[in-house]
C-alpha positions in Angstrom: -14.8 0.6 2.6 -18.3 -0.4 1.6 -20.7 -1.8 4.1 -22.8 -3.9 1.7 -21.7 -6.4 -0.8 -23.2 -9.0 -3.2 -22.3 -12.6 -3.8 -21.2 -13.5 -7.4 -20.0 -16.9 -8.3 -19.9 -17.8 -4.6 -17.6 -14.9 -3.5 -18.4 -11.5 -1.8 -17.8 -8.6 -4.1 -18.3 -4.9 -4.5 -18.1 -3.2 -7.8 -15.2 -0.8 -8.3 -13.5 1.1 -11.1 -10.0 1.6 -12.3 -10.0 5.2 -13.5 -7.2 5.6 -16.0 -8.2 9.2 -16.5 -6.2 9.8 -13.3 -3.1 9.3 -15.3 -4.2 11.0 -18.5 -5.6 8.0 -20.3 -9.2 8.2 -21.5 -10.7 5.0 -19.9 -12.4 3.4 -17.0 -12.4 -0.3 -16.3 -14.9 -2.1 -14.1 -13.4 -4.4 -11.5 -14.9 -6.7 -8.8 -13.2 -6.2 -5.5 -13.1 -8.2 -2.2 -15.1 -6.1 0.2 -12.9 -6.9 3.2 -9.5 -6.2 1.6 -7.6 -3.3 3.1 -5.0 -3.0 0.3 -5.9 -2.7 -3.4 -9.6 -2.5 -2.8 -9.2 0.3 -0.3 -7.0 2.2 -2.7 -9.5 1.9 -5.5 -12.4 3.0 -3.3 -10.4 6.0 -2.1 -8.4 7.0 -5.2 -9.9 5.0 -8.1 -6.3 3.9 -9.1 -3.3 2.3 -7.5 0.3 2.7 -8.4 -0.5 5.4 -11.0 3.1 5.7 -12.4 3.4 2.0 -13.0 0.0 2.0 -14.6 0.9 4.8 -17.0 4.3 3.4 -17.9 2.9 -0.1 -18.4 0.0 1.2 -20.6 2.3 3.3 -22.7 4.8 0.5 -23.2 2.2 -2.1 -24.1 0.4 0.3 -26.5 3.7 1.1 -28.3 4.9 -2.5 -28.5 1.4 -4.1 -29.2 2.5 -7.6 -28.1 0.5 -10.6 -29.1 1.1 -12.4 -25.8 1.8 -11.3 -22.2 2.5 -13.6 -19.3 1.2 -11.9 -16.1 2.8 -13.7 -13.2 1.2 -13.0 -9.8 -2.0 -11.7 -11.4 -3.8 -11.3 -8.0 -7.4 -10.3 -8.6 -6.8 -9.0 -12.1 -5.9 -5.4 -11.6 -2.9 -5.4 -14.0 -4.3 -7.9 -16.5 -7.3 -5.6 -16.9 -5.0 -2.7 -17.6 -3.0 -4.8 -20.0 -6.1 -5.8 -21.9 -7.2 -2.1 -22.0 -3.8 -1.3 -23.5 -4.4 -3.5 -26.5 -2.8 -6.8 -25.5 -4.3 -9.5 -27.7 -3.8 -12.5 -25.3 -2.7 -12.9 -21.7 -1.6 -15.9 -19.7 -2.3 -15.2 -16.0 -0.8 -17.1 -13.1 -2.0 -16.7 -9.5 -1.3 -19.2 -6.8 -3.6 -17.7 -4.1 -6.9 -19.6 -4.3 -9.0 -16.7 -3.1 -7.4 -14.1 -5.3 -7.7 -16.6 -8.2 -11.5 -16.6 -7.7 -11.6 -12.8 -8.1 -9.2 -13.0 -11.1 -11.5 -15.5 -12.9 -14.6 -13.3 -12.2 -12.8 -10.1 -13.3 -11.5 -11.6 -16.5 -14.7 -13.7 -17.4 -15.8 -11.1 -20.0 -12.4 -11.6 -21.8 -12.4 -15.4 -21.9 -11.5 -15.4 -25.6 -8.3 -13.4 -24.8 -7.2 -14.7 -21.4 -6.1 -18.1 -20.0 -5.7 -18.2 -16.2 -4.0 -20.7 -14.0 -4.2 -21.2 -10.3 -0.5 -22.0 -10.2 2.8 -20.5 -9.2 5.8 -20.0 -11.4 9.2 -21.0 -10.0 12.7 -21.4 -11.3 13.3 -24.3 -8.9 11.4 -27.3 -7.7 10.5 -26.1 -4.3 7.5 -23.8 -3.6 7.2 -24.3 0.2 6.8 -20.5 0.7 3.5 -20.4 -1.2 1.5 -22.4 1.5 2.5 -19.9 4.2 2.1 -16.8 1.9 -1.5 -17.8 0.9 -2.5 -18.3 4.5 -1.0 -15.0 5.7 -2.2 -13.0 2.7 -5.8 -14.0 2.9 -6.2 -14.6 6.6 -8.2 -11.4 7.2 -10.5 -12.1 4.2 -11.3 -15.6 5.5 -12.0 -14.3 8.9 -14.4 -11.6 7.6 -16.2 -14.2 5.4 -17.0 -16.5 8.3 
């Protein structure tokens, strides 16, 4: 993991890359990553890709179908929305309830503002979303501690 980071739009970031050449696609995508994350960020620093089989299948399906609209539910920091955009999707609706991940999502998709709408909301089939409050605290606890 990187030792130094910069602050962009009020959040700590390091620049990373999604290297789609790892799965036989001829593309690299710039992505801003949380420097204190030990999940996706660590994988991208070490391997330049995460979930390569999912990435390849998703990219091939989207390229073949060429949908006008994709709803990305649980967009996190924008890893899969960036792949979806790179695959030719014209428009994406992104939903991410975690307020910290949402800040990274907005930053990563800023250059695609004409093709992306993002919402700091959860999607549910019921009326209750009590689990989100706990999930957000647990999922970002280490990032908040590192930032202080």
